[in-house]
C-alpha positions as CSV (number, residue, x, y, z in Angstrom):
1,M,153.2,-1.8,27.6
2,G,156.8,-0.7,29.7
3,Y,160.1,0.1,27.9
4,R,160.9,-2.0,24.8
5,I,163.9,-1.9,22.4
6,L,162.6,-1.2,18.7
7,E,164.3,-3.7,15.8
8,T,163.7,-2.7,12.6
9,E,161.2,-4.1,11.8
10,D,159.1,-2.8,14.9
11,V,159.1,0.5,13.5
12,A,156.1,0.9,11.2
13,G,154.0,-0.8,13.9
14,Y,155.3,1.9,16.4
15,L,154.8,4.3,14.4
16,R,151.3,3.5,13.6
17,E,150.4,3.0,17.5
18,R,151.7,6.4,18.2
19,G,149.4,8.0,15.5
20,H,152.3,9.1,13.3
21,W,151.7,6.8,10.0
22,G,149.3,5.6,8.1
23,T,148.1,2.8,6.9
24,D,150.8,2.0,4.0
25,E,153.8,0.0,4.7
26,P,157.0,2.5,4.7
27,E,160.6,1.4,4.0
28,V,162.6,1.2,7.1
29,R,166.5,1.2,7.8
30,E,168.6,1.9,10.6
31,V,171.1,4.5,10.3
32,S,172.8,4.5,13.6
33,D,175.9,6.3,13.5
34,G,176.5,8.1,16.7
35,N,178.1,6.7,20.2
36,M,175.1,6.3,21.9
37,N,171.5,5.5,20.3
38,R,169.8,4.0,18.2
39,V,168.0,6.0,15.0
40,F,165.8,4.6,12.2
41,L,164.1,6.0,8.7
42,A,160.7,5.2,7.9
43,T,160.0,6.2,4.3
44,S,156.9,5.9,2.1
45,A,157.3,3.6,-1.0
46,D,156.9,6.7,-3.2
47,G,160.1,8.8,-1.3
48,T,158.0,11.2,-0.6
49,R,157.4,11.3,3.3
50,G,159.8,10.1,6.2
51,L,160.3,10.0,9.7
52,A,163.5,9.7,12.0
53,V,162.7,7.7,15.3
54,K,165.7,8.0,18.1
55,Q,165.8,5.6,20.9
56,A,167.7,5.7,23.7
57,L,169.4,2.5,24.9
58,P,170.0,1.5,28.1
59,W,173.9,1.1,27.2
60,V,176.2,2.8,25.0
61,R,175.6,1.8,21.6
62,V,179.2,1.5,20.6
63,A,180.1,-0.5,23.5
64,G,177.2,-2.5,24.1
65,P,175.6,-3.5,27.8
66,S,178.9,-3.6,29.1
67,W,178.9,0.2,29.7
68,P,175.5,0.9,31.3
69,M,173.6,4.2,30.5
70,S,170.4,5.3,31.7
71,P,167.8,6.0,28.8
72,E,166.6,8.9,30.4
73,R,169.2,11.1,29.1
74,A,166.3,10.9,26.2
75,D,164.1,13.2,28.5
76,A,167.2,15.8,28.4
77,E,166.9,16.0,24.8
78,A,163.0,16.2,24.1
79,R,163.4,19.3,26.9
80,A,166.3,20.6,25.4
81,Y,164.4,20.7,21.9
82,E,161.1,22.0,23.3
83,Q,163.3,25.0,24.3
84,V,164.9,25.5,21.1
85,A,161.6,25.0,19.2
86,K,160.6,28.7,21.2
87,V,163.3,30.7,20.2
88,A,165.2,28.9,17.6
89,P,162.8,26.9,15.4
90,D,164.2,27.3,12.0
91,K,167.7,25.7,13.4
92,V,166.6,22.4,15.2
93,P,164.6,19.3,12.9
94,A,161.1,19.6,13.8
95,I,160.1,17.3,16.8
96,H,156.4,15.4,16.0
97,G,156.2,13.5,19.5
98,Y,158.2,12.2,22.1
99,D,156.9,8.8,23.9
100,A,159.0,9.4,27.6
101,E,157.9,5.7,28.0
102,N,160.1,4.0,25.5
103,Y,162.6,7.1,25.6
104,A,161.8,7.6,22.2
105,L,161.6,10.9,19.6
106,V,160.1,10.8,16.3
107,M,161.3,13.6,14.6
108,E,161.7,15.3,10.9
109,D,163.4,13.1,8.1
110,M,166.4,15.1,7.8
111,S,168.2,12.5,5.1
112,D,168.2,14.7,2.6
113,L,171.2,16.6,4.5
114,E,174.5,16.2,5.4
115,V,176.5,15.7,8.5
116,L,178.6,19.0,8.7
117,R,181.7,16.7,10.0
118,T,180.9,14.6,6.7
119,V,180.9,17.2,4.3
120,L,184.2,18.8,5.7
121,N,186.0,15.7,5.8
122,E,185.0,15.2,1.5
123,G,186.8,18.4,1.2
124,A,184.1,21.2,0.9
125,S,183.4,24.2,2.7
126,Y,181.2,25.4,5.1
127,G,179.5,27.7,3.3
128,P,178.5,31.5,4.0
129,D,175.8,30.8,6.8
130,T,176.5,27.8,8.4
131,S,178.8,29.0,11.4
132,A,176.8,32.4,11.8
133,R,173.7,30.0,12.2
134,I,175.4,28.6,15.1
135,G,176.8,31.6,16.7
136,Q,172.9,32.2,16.5
137,F,171.9,29.3,17.8
138,V,174.0,29.1,20.8
139,A,173.1,32.7,21.8
140,Q,169.3,32.2,21.6
141,L,169.1,29.5,23.4
142,S,171.4,31.2,26.5
143,F,169.9,34.0,26.3
144,A,166.3,32.6,26.2
145,T,167.5,30.5,29.4
146,S,169.4,32.5,30.9
147,D,168.9,35.0,34.1
148,F,168.7,37.5,31.5
149,G,165.8,36.3,29.2
150,M,163.9,34.4,32.3
151,S,162.1,35.3,35.2
152,S,163.9,33.6,38.2
153,A,161.1,31.6,39.1
154,D,161.2,30.2,35.6
155,R,165.0,30.0,35.4
156,K,164.8,27.9,39.2
157,A,162.2,25.7,37.6
158,L,164.6,25.3,34.2
159,I,167.3,24.2,36.5
160,A,165.8,21.7,38.4
161,T,164.1,19.8,35.5
162,S,167.1,20.2,33.3
163,V,169.8,18.4,35.8
164,S,171.6,15.3,33.9
165,P,174.2,14.2,36.4
166,E,175.0,10.9,34.3
167,L,176.0,12.5,31.5
168,C,177.5,15.5,32.9
169,K,180.0,13.0,34.9
170,I,181.0,11.8,31.4
171,T,181.5,15.0,30.1
172,E,184.1,16.1,33.8
173,D,185.7,12.7,33.2
174,V,186.3,12.1,29.0
175,V,186.8,16.1,27.9
176,L,187.9,17.7,31.8
177,S,190.3,15.6,33.5
178,E,191.1,11.6,31.7
179,P,193.4,13.2,29.4
180,Y,195.7,14.6,31.8
181,I,195.9,11.3,33.7
182,E,196.5,7.3,33.6
183,H,192.8,6.2,32.3
184,E,192.4,3.3,30.4
185,H,189.5,5.5,27.8
186,N,192.8,7.2,26.7
187,H,194.6,6.0,23.7
188,W,196.6,8.0,20.6
189,H,198.5,7.4,17.8
190,P,202.1,5.9,18.8
191,E,204.0,8.9,17.5
192,L,202.1,11.0,19.9
193,A,203.0,9.3,23.2
194,D,205.6,11.9,24.1
195,L,203.0,14.5,24.1
196,A,200.4,12.8,25.6
197,A,203.0,12.1,28.8
198,E,204.0,15.8,28.9
199,F,200.6,16.9,28.8
200,R,199.6,14.6,31.8
201,A,203.2,16.2,34.0
202,D,202.5,19.6,33.1
203,A,201.1,20.9,36.6
204,R,200.2,24.4,34.9
205,L,198.0,22.8,32.4
206,R,196.3,20.5,34.7
207,T,195.8,23.1,37.2
208,E,194.2,25.4,34.3
209,V,191.7,22.4,33.2
210,A,191.0,21.9,36.7
211,D,189.6,25.4,36.7
212,L,187.6,25.1,33.6
213,R,186.1,21.6,35.4
214,H,185.3,23.3,38.4
215,V,183.3,26.1,36.0
216,F,181.8,23.7,33.8
217,M,180.5,21.9,37.5
218,T,179.5,25.1,39.2
219,S,178.4,27.8,36.7
220,G,174.7,27.5,35.4
221,Q,174.5,30.6,33.0
222,A,172.2,29.0,30.5
223,L,170.8,25.8,28.9
224,L,173.5,24.2,27.0
225,H,173.5,21.9,23.8
226,G,175.9,20.2,25.6
227,D,177.3,18.5,22.7
228,L,177.8,21.0,20.0
229,H,180.5,19.9,17.4
230,T,180.5,19.3,13.8
231,G,178.9,15.4,14.0
232,S,175.8,17.4,15.4
233,V,174.9,19.4,12.8
234,M,173.3,19.1,9.6
235,V,173.7,21.3,6.3
236,G,172.5,21.3,2.9
237,V,170.0,22.9,0.6
238,R,165.8,23.1,0.5
239,E,164.3,25.1,-2.2
240,G,167.1,26.7,-3.1
241,A,168.1,28.4,0.3
242,P,170.6,26.9,2.9
243,V,169.6,24.9,5.7
244,V,171.3,24.1,8.9
245,R,169.8,22.1,11.6
246,V,171.8,21.2,15.1
247,F,170.3,18.1,16.5
248,D,171.4,15.5,19.3
249,P,171.0,17.4,22.2
250,E,170.9,14.6,24.5
251,F,173.9,16.5,26.8
252,S,171.7,19.1,27.6
253,F,172.1,20.9,31.0
254,V,172.1,24.3,32.5
255,G,176.1,25.2,32.6
256,P,178.5,27.7,31.0
257,I,177.7,29.2,27.6
258,G,181.4,28.9,26.5
259,F,181.1,25.5,26.6
260,D,179.2,25.2,23.5
261,L,180.6,27.7,21.8
262,G,184.1,25.8,22.9
263,L,182.9,22.5,21.5
264,Y,182.2,24.0,18.1
265,W,185.7,25.8,18.0
266,A,187.5,22.9,18.6
267,N,185.7,21.1,15.6
268,T,186.6,24.0,13.2
269,L,189.7,24.1,13.9
270,V,190.4,20.6,13.8
271,S,188.6,20.4,10.0
272,L,191.0,23.7,9.7
273,A,193.9,21.2,10.6
274,R,192.7,18.6,7.9
275,A,192.2,21.1,5.3
276,D,195.3,22.4,5.6
277,V,197.2,19.1,5.1
278,L,195.0,18.6,2.0
279,G,195.0,21.7,0.3
280,T,191.3,22.1,0.7
281,A,191.1,24.9,3.0
282,T,188.9,27.6,1.6
283,D,186.7,29.6,4.3
284,H,187.7,27.0,7.0
285,G,190.1,29.7,9.1
286,D,187.2,32.0,9.1
287,Q,184.5,29.8,11.4
288,L,185.4,30.8,14.9
289,R,185.4,34.7,13.9
290,L,181.9,34.2,12.3
291,S,180.5,32.4,14.7
292,W,181.8,34.5,18.0
293,E,180.7,37.4,15.7
294,A,177.3,36.3,15.1
295,F,176.8,34.7,18.7
296,E,177.6,38.9,19.9
297,S,175.6,40.4,17.6
298,E,172.7,38.2,18.6
299,F,173.2,38.6,22.1
300,R,173.4,42.1,21.9
301,R,170.7,42.1,19.7
302,L,168.2,40.7,22.6
303,W,169.8,42.4,25.5
304,P,167.8,45.1,25.6
305,T,164.7,42.8,26.5
306,R,166.5,41.1,29.1
307,V,164.0,41.1,32.6
308,D,166.5,42.3,35.0
309,T,167.4,45.8,33.8
310,F,169.8,46.0,36.9
311,F,172.6,44.3,34.6
312,D,173.7,47.2,32.9
313,D,175.8,47.7,29.0
314,A,179.0,47.6,30.6
315,Y,178.3,44.6,32.4
316,L,177.1,42.9,29.1
317,D,180.5,43.5,27.9
318,R,182.4,41.8,30.8
319,F,180.0,39.5,30.4
320,L,181.0,38.2,27.0
321,A,184.3,38.8,27.5
322,R,184.1,36.0,30.3
323,V,181.9,34.0,27.7
324,R,184.7,34.2,25.1
325,T,188.0,33.6,27.3
326,E,185.6,30.3,29.0
327,S,184.8,29.0,25.3
328,L,188.8,29.2,24.1
329,G,189.7,27.1,27.2
330,Y,186.6,24.9,26.3
331,A,188.3,24.3,22.8
332,G,191.4,23.5,23.9
333,T,190.1,20.5,26.4
334,E,187.9,19.4,23.4
335,I,191.0,19.3,20.9
336,I,193.2,17.3,23.0
337,R,190.3,14.5,24.2
338,R,189.4,14.1,20.9
339,I,193.0,13.1,19.9
340,I,194.8,11.6,23.5
341,G,191.3,10.9,25.0
342,F,188.0,9.2,24.2
343,A,186.5,9.0,20.8
344,H,188.8,10.5,18.3
345,L,188.0,12.6,15.4
346,T,187.9,11.4,11.7
347,D,189.2,14.6,10.7
348,L,192.2,13.7,11.5
349,T,192.6,9.9,12.1
350,T,191.4,9.3,8.4
351,L,194.6,11.6,7.1
352,P,197.0,9.4,5.2
353,D,199.8,10.6,8.0
354,P,197.7,12.0,11.1
355,V,200.9,12.8,13.2
356,P,201.8,16.0,11.9
357,A,198.6,17.4,12.4
358,S,197.6,15.9,15.4
359,R,201.0,17.3,17.1
360,R,200.4,20.7,15.9
361,A,196.1,20.6,17.1
362,L,197.5,19.1,20.5
363,L,199.7,22.1,20.8
364,L,197.1,24.8,19.6
365,G,194.8,23.0,22.3
366,R,197.4,23.4,25.1
367,E,198.0,27.0,23.8
368,L,194.4,27.7,24.2
369,I,193.7,26.5,27.3
370,L,196.8,28.2,28.9
371,R,196.5,31.9,27.2
372,R,192.5,32.0,27.2
373,A,192.6,35.4,28.9
374,E,194.9,37.1,26.7
375,L,193.6,36.0,23.3
376,T,191.3,38.3,22.7
377,G,190.2,37.8,19.5
378,P,190.2,35.5,16.5
379,G,193.4,37.2,14.9
380,D,195.3,36.2,18.3
381,V,194.1,32.9,17.9
382,Q,195.3,32.7,14.1
383,A,198.5,34.2,15.3
384,V,198.9,31.0,17.5
385,I,198.2,28.6,14.5
386,E,200.4,30.0,12.8
387,S,203.4,29.9,15.1
388,L,202.7,26.7,15.2
389,N,203.0,25.6,11.7
């Protein structure tokens, strides 16, 4: 039949064709919220059953046909979910099927959960488990898909099937170069123009970002989520227990582990900046520590199972130190691009006056990049934050 773009009125029939729905008529509504894709929810009349359908369009959804984008990015997302399901099935939505012809995933309905960024923007806390589970998620996925957890032959096959040049190029440009040059994608609050110009003229900063960019382009440590931020995490409670689900891994590729951690850290630090302004900070300042401790603990727990025992415990210490350093650098690049680059964060843009918090966040981002090697723990990062207040 060939690739067809689904509309709301098509979804019920599509689910029946694919064997995911019976003869009853579901209520279908579009709930697209991200930049890239369309998402529909199908719910039974009595509300007891639900499925989500996510389809990749041949363009960026928020831009339309003026920004073409291969829908094959859905293949990468489906592969990522398949890998995560092997090692951390409790941290991703259940996938009921992938239609490669139409680049559509049918998955668990998560409408009873909330996007973490929304929860935080409304003044709520992270809760005791969220960041720890994110740290565990990164450790479980990265260890299992690294040379520590996978045979050499299987690793080469994974790398070959996980190449994502189009989406990697977006990250290389939007996150790791454009904010430091004149570019049409960049925009900022007028009162931040001085810092935007200062960052573009900062030769040392540009060199350090170039280093992080080159690591991103050449380091194939493990399979990444690729876009791990508070907008790609859903949280809530089911049957009295906290639930955390990581979704939208369409930017997935084999790259540096620190990139996933860094993106999450950047978003937690920006969330902290918002909470400080509004006086709603409760557990916000502890999330970098909680996620790192959980990541490190889980990676060390898995270490004895490594397939290549030439890498000893002393090397693990060195490897984890490198991951931490790179994570801090990538956190800095993500903070900066979210304020003077493309795709700003509502954490800051919805503040009554976003400028003071944005300025401090920008300065923090620069410090994380420039001083990443000397910031050996969350306490050092907190000291930098306090020096900027």
